[in-house]
N, C-alpha and C positions, 0 to 999 in steps of 0.2 A: 262586676257583680256576677256571682255564680248563683244559679237558681237551685234551691233545695225544695223538692216537691213533698207534699204530705200525702199520706195514704187515705183514701176515702172510698166509698162505694161507687158503683158505676153511674149513679144519678148525680153525684157531686162533681162540681168542676175540679180541675186539677189545680190545687192551691200550691203556691210556692212562696218562699221568702228568700231574701238575699243572704248570702253566706257572710256578709258583713254584720249580720244581726246577732251578735254575741255567739255563744257556743251553740252549735246546731242541735244539741240535746236539750236545750232550754227553750220552752215555748213562750218567749217573752218579747214578741215583736208583732208586726203587722204582716199578714199574709195576703197575697193577691191571686186572683184567678181571672183568666181572660175568657170571655164568651163572645159570641158574635155581636158586634156593635156595642159592647159594654165591658167594663172591668169591675170586678167585685173585690171589696176590701173587707177584712175581718181582723179581729184581735185574736192572736194565736193562743192566748190563755183561755178564751171563751169561744171555742169554735162553733158552738150552737147558738151563740148570742147574736145580736144585731149585726147586719152587714150593710155596708155602704156600696151603692152601685152608681157608677158614673159612666158617661159616654166615652167613646174612644178619643174624641177630640179634647174633651176636658182632661182626660188622663194624660194625654200627650203634652198638653199645656202645663199641667201640674209637674210632670217630670222635668220639663225644660226649666220651670221656675225653681224646683228643688235642686237641680244641678247647678243653678246659678248662671246659666247661659243666656 
């Protein structure tokens, strides 16, 4: 996975999406931003919309599950 970051102001976390998420010019995937002790998730089509925030442990468990390991 290669991270592609999105541009935001300095108060916004650094959002990124996987390079496997279709054409990098199309905003049609999930974006993720890391913060201390949490991970934020949003829909790249609705960047001002709702966001999901999960703890680091829950995120690591989700990634393990999603990878099939």
